[in-house]
Residue frames as qw, qx, qy, qz and C-alpha x, y, z in Angstrom:
[[0.850, -0.202, -0.179, -0.452, 103.30, 13.78, -3.21],
 [0.058, -0.428, 0.863, -0.262, 104.39, 11.33, -0.55],
 [0.902, -0.091, 0.076, -0.415, 103.11, 7.75, -0.40],
 [0.400, -0.422, 0.811, 0.066, 104.44, 4.29, 0.00],
 [0.849, 0.369, -0.153, -0.346, 104.56, 1.67, -2.68],
 [0.811, -0.222, 0.478, 0.256, 106.39, -1.62, -3.15],
 [0.169, -0.400, 0.610, 0.663, 108.73, -1.80, -6.05],
 [0.592, 0.582, 0.552, -0.077, 106.66, -1.51, -9.25],
 [0.483, 0.278, 0.388, 0.734, 107.38, -0.28, -12.74],
 [0.059, -0.313, -0.140, 0.938, 107.17, 3.51, -12.94],
 [0.266, -0.066, -0.527, -0.804, 104.81, 3.36, -15.82],
 [0.374, -0.462, -0.802, -0.057, 102.32, 1.24, -13.75],
 [0.254, -0.498, -0.472, 0.682, 102.45, 3.80, -10.87],
 [0.043, 0.185, -0.183, -0.965, 102.06, 6.76, -13.28],
 [0.295, -0.235, -0.702, -0.604, 99.02, 5.12, -14.95],
 [0.381, -0.519, -0.738, 0.204, 97.31, 4.32, -11.66],
 [0.162, -0.474, -0.254, 0.828, 97.87, 7.94, -10.39],
 [0.134, 0.035, -0.408, -0.902, 96.58, 9.25, -13.69],
 [0.368, -0.396, -0.772, -0.335, 93.37, 7.18, -13.36],
 [0.339, -0.521, -0.593, 0.512, 93.03, 8.30, -9.74],
 [0.057, -0.312, -0.008, 0.948, 93.26, 11.98, -10.86],
 [0.228, -0.125, -0.607, -0.751, 90.87, 11.43, -13.76],
 [0.342, -0.471, -0.813, 0.000, 88.36, 9.83, -11.37],
 [0.258, -0.550, -0.472, 0.639, 88.39, 12.58, -8.85],
 [0.005, 0.301, -0.180, -0.937, 88.40, 15.42, -11.40],
 [0.161, -0.239, -0.764, -0.578, 85.59, 13.83, -13.43],
 [0.185, -0.568, -0.724, 0.346, 83.36, 14.50, -10.39],
 [0.013, -0.436, -0.064, 0.898, 83.49, 18.15, -11.35],
 [0.485, 0.316, -0.235, -0.781, 80.26, 18.66, -13.36],
 [0.752, 0.072, 0.622, -0.205, 79.70, 14.91, -13.30],
 [0.370, 0.605, -0.546, -0.447, 81.66, 14.33, -16.50],
 [0.915, 0.012, 0.334, -0.228, 80.29, 10.82, -17.40],
 [0.795, 0.550, -0.230, 0.113, 82.58, 10.12, -20.45],
 [0.142, 0.704, -0.575, 0.392, 85.62, 11.15, -18.43],
 [0.600, -0.385, 0.562, -0.420, 84.55, 9.05, -15.39],
 [0.952, 0.171, 0.130, -0.217, 83.62, 5.98, -17.55],
 [0.631, 0.631, -0.429, 0.141, 87.14, 5.86, -19.08],
 [0.171, -0.604, 0.668, -0.400, 88.58, 5.10, -15.62],
 [0.698, -0.108, 0.603, -0.370, 86.49, 1.95, -15.04],
 [0.322, -0.048, 0.900, 0.289, 86.26, -1.39, -16.83],
 [0.559, 0.317, -0.164, -0.749, 84.09, -1.69, -19.94],
 [0.303, -0.597, -0.440, -0.599, 81.35, -2.96, -20.05],
 [0.078, -0.365, 0.503, -0.780, 81.81, -2.94, -16.21],
 [0.733, -0.341, -0.435, -0.396, 79.41, -5.65, -15.25],
 [0.770, -0.260, -0.482, 0.329, 81.70, -6.74, -12.39],
 [0.166, 0.434, -0.256, 0.848, 82.44, -3.19, -11.17],
 [0.495, -0.639, -0.582, 0.091, 81.38, -2.46, -7.54],
 [0.141, 0.454, -0.220, 0.852, 81.23, 0.85, -5.71],
 [0.362, -0.637, -0.598, 0.323, 80.33, 1.68, -2.10],
 [0.168, 0.662, 0.174, 0.710, 79.30, 5.25, -2.60],
 [0.116, 0.137, -0.431, 0.885, 79.58, 8.09, -0.07],
 [0.532, -0.250, -0.070, -0.806, 75.79, 8.23, -0.01],
 [0.526, -0.241, 0.700, -0.420, 75.87, 4.80, 1.72],
 [0.860, 0.289, 0.264, -0.328, 74.55, 2.73, -1.13],
 [0.536, -0.211, 0.690, 0.438, 76.30, 0.18, -3.40],
 [0.599, 0.620, -0.152, -0.483, 76.39, 0.49, -7.23],
 [0.829, -0.105, 0.545, 0.061, 76.92, -2.87, -8.98],
 [0.661, 0.273, 0.476, 0.512, 77.96, -1.98, -12.52],
 [0.259, -0.087, 0.201, 0.941, 78.63, 0.89, -14.86],
 [0.171, -0.543, -0.577, -0.586, 75.02, 1.33, -15.93],
 [0.470, -0.735, -0.460, 0.168, 74.15, 1.90, -12.22],
 [0.472, -0.400, -0.041, 0.785, 77.03, 4.28, -11.84],
 [0.100, 0.188, 0.398, 0.892, 76.04, 6.34, -14.87],
 [0.315, -0.668, -0.599, -0.310, 72.44, 6.44, -13.62],
 [0.505, -0.629, -0.333, 0.488, 73.70, 7.73, -10.28],
 [0.318, -0.229, 0.134, 0.910, 75.72, 10.56, -11.98],
 [0.049, -0.423, -0.562, -0.709, 72.76, 11.43, -14.22],
 [0.419, -0.731, -0.539, 0.005, 70.67, 11.76, -11.02],
 [0.476, -0.577, -0.165, 0.643, 73.19, 14.00, -9.38],
 [0.236, 0.066, 0.349, 0.905, 73.80, 16.06, -12.52],
 [0.173, -0.586, -0.607, -0.508, 70.00, 16.66, -12.69],
 [0.454, -0.662, -0.505, 0.316, 69.98, 17.95, -9.02],
 [0.184, 0.883, 0.030, 0.430, 71.73, 21.21, -10.09],
 [0.590, -0.751, 0.257, 0.147, 74.35, 20.67, -7.40],
 [0.754, 0.551, -0.295, 0.202, 77.95, 20.53, -8.50],
 [0.833, -0.437, 0.011, 0.339, 81.29, 19.61, -7.11],
 [0.064, 0.946, -0.306, -0.080, 84.26, 21.97, -6.93],
 [0.593, 0.520, -0.597, 0.148, 87.85, 20.84, -7.59],
 [0.865, -0.495, -0.085, -0.022, 88.55, 18.14, -5.04],
 [0.003, 0.757, -0.616, 0.218, 91.82, 18.25, -2.95],
 [0.983, -0.075, -0.143, -0.083, 93.04, 14.65, -2.86],
 [0.112, -0.703, 0.686, -0.147, 96.01, 13.28, -0.79],
 [0.867, 0.125, -0.474, -0.090, 97.19, 9.82, -1.57],
 [0.579, -0.666, 0.402, -0.244, 98.16, 7.97, 1.66],
 [0.515, -0.317, 0.786, 0.126, 99.26, 4.72, 0.24],
 [0.737, 0.475, -0.278, -0.393, 99.66, 2.91, -3.13],
 [0.544, -0.317, 0.772, 0.081, 100.59, -0.74, -3.42],
 [0.673, 0.489, -0.365, -0.417, 101.19, -2.49, -6.73],
 [0.513, -0.276, 0.813, -0.001, 101.47, -6.22, -6.84],
 [0.357, 0.145, 0.842, 0.378, 101.62, -7.69, -10.29],
 [0.050, -0.373, -0.586, -0.718, 98.31, -6.98, -12.08],
 [0.384, -0.757, -0.515, -0.120, 96.48, -5.70, -9.07],
 [0.263, 0.255, -0.282, 0.887, 96.92, -2.45, -7.05],
 [0.270, -0.775, -0.570, 0.040, 95.22, -0.66, -4.24],
 [0.246, 0.364, -0.108, 0.892, 95.28, 2.99, -3.36],
 [0.326, -0.705, -0.579, 0.247, 94.08, 4.74, -0.23],
 [0.228, 0.332, 0.058, 0.913, 93.44, 8.52, -0.08],
 [0.049, -0.656, -0.539, 0.525, 91.63, 11.33, 1.71],
 [0.213, 0.428, 0.441, 0.760, 89.86, 14.17, -0.01],
 [0.059, 0.501, 0.379, -0.776, 88.29, 17.56, 0.66],
 [0.150, 0.381, 0.712, 0.570, 85.44, 18.22, -1.70],
 [0.199, 0.258, 0.222, -0.919, 83.35, 21.44, -2.00],
 [0.108, 0.449, 0.858, 0.226, 79.83, 20.61, -2.86],
 [0.093, 0.181, 0.072, -0.976, 77.87, 23.67, -4.00],
 [0.252, 0.539, 0.800, -0.083, 74.09, 23.73, -4.17],
 [0.024, 0.091, 0.300, 0.949, 72.28, 26.04, -6.58],
 [0.197, 0.416, 0.645, -0.610, 69.01, 27.70, -5.80],
 [0.502, 0.689, 0.164, -0.497, 67.86, 28.94, -9.20],
 [0.816, 0.452, 0.292, 0.209, 68.36, 28.46, -12.87],
 [0.187, 0.954, -0.219, 0.081, 70.99, 31.31, -12.94],
 [0.867, 0.100, -0.318, 0.370, 73.50, 28.93, -11.39],
 [0.075, -0.748, 0.332, -0.570, 74.24, 31.36, -8.52],
 [0.455, 0.008, -0.822, 0.343, 75.82, 29.47, -5.57],
 [0.561, -0.609, -0.183, -0.529, 73.38, 29.21, -2.77],
 [0.765, -0.583, 0.255, -0.094, 75.11, 26.89, -0.29],
 [0.474, 0.593, -0.640, 0.123, 78.53, 25.42, 0.11],
 [0.881, -0.409, 0.181, -0.152, 79.14, 22.19, 1.93],
 [0.230, 0.637, -0.735, 0.020, 82.71, 20.86, 2.40],
 [0.980, -0.105, -0.071, -0.154, 82.83, 17.03, 2.40],
 [0.071, -0.653, 0.752, -0.050, 85.78, 15.26, 3.98],
 [0.954, 0.104, -0.021, -0.280, 86.07, 11.74, 2.65],
 [0.313, -0.494, 0.787, 0.194, 88.42, 8.80, 2.54],
 [0.834, 0.397, -0.145, -0.354, 88.55, 6.23, -0.35],
 [0.559, -0.301, 0.744, 0.207, 90.00, 2.91, -1.05],
 [0.665, 0.578, -0.173, -0.439, 90.41, 2.05, -4.73],
 [0.721, -0.131, 0.662, 0.156, 91.17, -1.34, -6.31],
 [0.444, 0.668, -0.382, -0.459, 92.78, -1.46, -9.71],
 [0.823, 0.006, 0.551, 0.141, 93.40, -4.44, -12.07],
 [0.009, -0.445, 0.603, 0.661, 95.40, -4.55, -15.23],
 [0.212, 0.316, 0.899, 0.217, 92.27, -5.53, -17.14],
 [0.155, 0.032, -0.119, -0.980, 90.09, -3.13, -19.09],
 [0.601, 0.203, 0.449, -0.629, 87.02, -5.33, -18.79],
 [0.825, 0.472, -0.118, -0.285, 87.51, -6.93, -22.19],
 [0.953, -0.104, 0.139, 0.249, 90.68, -8.81, -21.25],
 [0.523, 0.682, -0.154, 0.488, 93.19, -6.20, -22.59],
 [0.677, -0.321, -0.351, 0.562, 96.09, -5.45, -20.13],
 [0.068, 0.541, -0.008, 0.838, 95.17, -1.90, -19.30],
 [0.158, -0.157, -0.668, 0.710, 94.79, -0.55, -15.72],
 [0.351, -0.522, -0.373, -0.682, 91.23, 0.19, -14.67],
 [0.261, -0.209, 0.618, -0.712, 89.56, 0.91, -11.28],
 [0.413, -0.199, -0.854, -0.247, 87.38, -2.13, -10.42],
 [0.483, -0.639, -0.595, 0.068, 86.23, -1.07, -6.97],
 [0.145, 0.408, -0.286, 0.855, 86.04, 2.01, -4.80],
 [0.461, -0.601, -0.636, 0.148, 84.81, 2.53, -1.33],
 [0.094, 0.464, -0.099, 0.875, 84.19, 6.13, -0.17],
 [0.485, -0.621, -0.597, 0.152, 83.31, 7.00, 3.45],
 [0.070, -0.934, 0.004, -0.351, 83.25, 10.16, 5.55],
 [0.471, 0.259, -0.523, 0.662, 86.20, 11.35, 7.58],
 [0.367, -0.610, -0.588, 0.384, 85.64, 12.29, 11.26],
 [0.018, -0.984, -0.165, -0.063, 85.02, 15.87, 12.19],
 [0.463, 0.696, -0.290, 0.466, 88.15, 18.10, 11.98],
 [0.156, -0.627, 0.480, -0.593, 88.32, 18.57, 15.79],
 [0.922, -0.288, -0.031, -0.257, 87.45, 15.03, 16.94],
 [0.280, -0.625, 0.728, -0.025, 90.38, 13.35, 18.85],
 [0.677, 0.234, -0.669, -0.199, 91.57, 10.10, 17.39],
 [0.849, -0.477, 0.037, -0.225, 90.66, 7.35, 19.91],
 [0.925, -0.148, -0.001, 0.351, 93.80, 6.10, 21.68],
 [0.514, 0.145, 0.068, 0.843, 95.66, 9.29, 20.69],
 [0.057, -0.707, -0.368, 0.601, 95.16, 13.00, 21.19],
 [0.118, -0.185, 0.455, 0.863, 95.66, 14.22, 17.58],
 [0.506, 0.596, 0.428, -0.453, 92.80, 15.51, 15.41],
 [0.643, 0.542, 0.450, 0.300, 92.22, 15.70, 11.72],
 [0.111, 0.989, 0.037, 0.092, 92.84, 19.40, 11.81],
 [0.454, -0.751, 0.447, 0.174, 96.24, 18.82, 13.47],
 [0.718, -0.069, 0.630, 0.289, 97.26, 15.99, 11.25],
 [0.238, 0.529, -0.397, -0.711, 96.19, 17.52, 7.97],
 [0.863, 0.349, 0.055, -0.361, 94.53, 15.80, 5.01],
 [0.852, 0.430, -0.298, 0.033, 96.37, 12.64, 3.92],
 [0.117, -0.721, 0.630, -0.264, 98.86, 12.48, 6.86],
 [0.939, -0.035, -0.342, -0.016, 100.48, 9.15, 7.57],
 [0.699, -0.698, 0.091, 0.131, 102.83, 8.15, 10.39],
 [0.798, -0.049, 0.250, 0.547, 105.87, 7.83, 8.10],
 [0.332, 0.561, 0.130, 0.747, 105.92, 11.48, 7.23],
 [0.195, -0.123, -0.463, 0.856, 106.33, 14.44, 9.53],
 [0.069, 0.746, 0.596, -0.287, 103.25, 16.30, 10.81],
 [0.312, 0.718, 0.239, 0.574, 102.48, 19.44, 8.78],
 [0.253, 0.099, -0.297, 0.916, 103.68, 22.75, 10.18],
 [0.129, -0.687, -0.674, 0.239, 101.13, 24.17, 12.55],
 [0.113, 0.717, 0.189, 0.661, 99.78, 27.72, 11.91],
 [0.305, -0.006, -0.507, 0.806, 100.66, 30.15, 14.60]]
């Protein structure tokens, strides 16, 4: 995994990366207890700008959102997440990443896949070393998720596309090898 970060204790970086992984993997099956452990408790000051375009203002609202999605009988496959940047400054950190997520719709009670939709998203995550009750434990206090451009759309001002760059590419690393 390549990303940039300022000098920070390795244990802080490892914990933020662990929380990031827990967050994205908790989306599989909408695992509410696993998701909730990433965020502050009770989470009254938590804020999310969801991929669906709506804000969620605390953990009660986030749990209600996940209960809604869980009831829809759609589920999320294992996300492919690429961290583009991680900055840790004292008790605050931010992380930027891109992800490819398979969203699978179910058409009957047998849970046979009916449709598959691949979502390409980017996210910015804000972490504080505060568990919501004042203890110095890293938690995610804000996330903003939005769509990525289509794979073949040229980047304005340049000629490269998402497909050419690859998920999570940043200018300080080489372009991925192109398929022949």
